N, C-alpha and C positions, 0 to 999 in steps of 0.2 A: 504494500500500500504506500502511496506517495502522500506526504504531508505538506501542507502549505507552510507550516512552521514547526519548530521544536515544541512550542507550547501545545499545539494540537496533538503531537505525538505523546507528550507527557500526559495530557488529559485522557487520551484513549488508554494509556497504560494504567492510569489510576482507576478508570472505569472497569477495565478488564480484570484487575486484581481485587476489586470490591466484591466480596462474596454475596452481597445483597442484590447485585445487578444481574438480571436474568437475560437481558438482551440489549444489544447496541446496534444502531444503524448510523453510518457516516453519510453526511450530506443527504439527509433522508427525504427532503421535499423542498419545493419552491414556495415562498410566501409572496403573493402578489398584493401589494397595497392599493392597487387601483388608482394611483396618482399619475398625472400626466408628466410631471417633472421627474428627473432621474436622481438618485436611484429609486425605482418604484418596486423592485423585487429584492428578495434576499433568500439565500440558502443557508440555513443553520449548519453548524459543524457536526453536531451529534444529536441523536434521539436515544434515550435510554429508558428501559423498563425495569423496575425493581421487582423483586420476588413478591412484595405485597401489592403489586399492581400500580404503584405510583409511577407516573411517566414524567420525563423531563426533556425539554429542548435546551441544548447547550450551545452557546457561542463562546469560542475560546479567543481571548484577547490578552495581550500583556497589560499590566496595570496602567502603564503610561498612556494607553488608548481608551481608558474608561473615563466617563464623564457623569454628570448628575442624572442623565437620562437612563443610565444603565443600572439594572437591578443586580447587585452582587449576591449570588446565592451560596456563599460559603461563610 
C-alpha cells in the first residue's frame, strides 16, 4: 500500500494493532459538499469499525495543519 505521508502510515498501524478495531477501509468514499467553488469534495483517509459497532471516519493531518474548525478526536 502506498501512503501519502508517514502520518497516514502510522495511523493505519495504530488502527491495525488496536484489538478493538474489527475492520479498516482506506480512502473509503467521496464526500460531495455540493458547492460550486472548489474544493467541493473530499476523500477521508480511513473508515474504521470497532468490535462494539462504533464507526469512525478519520482524516490524518500533522498538528501544524489543524485549525479551530477541526475536531480532534484523541
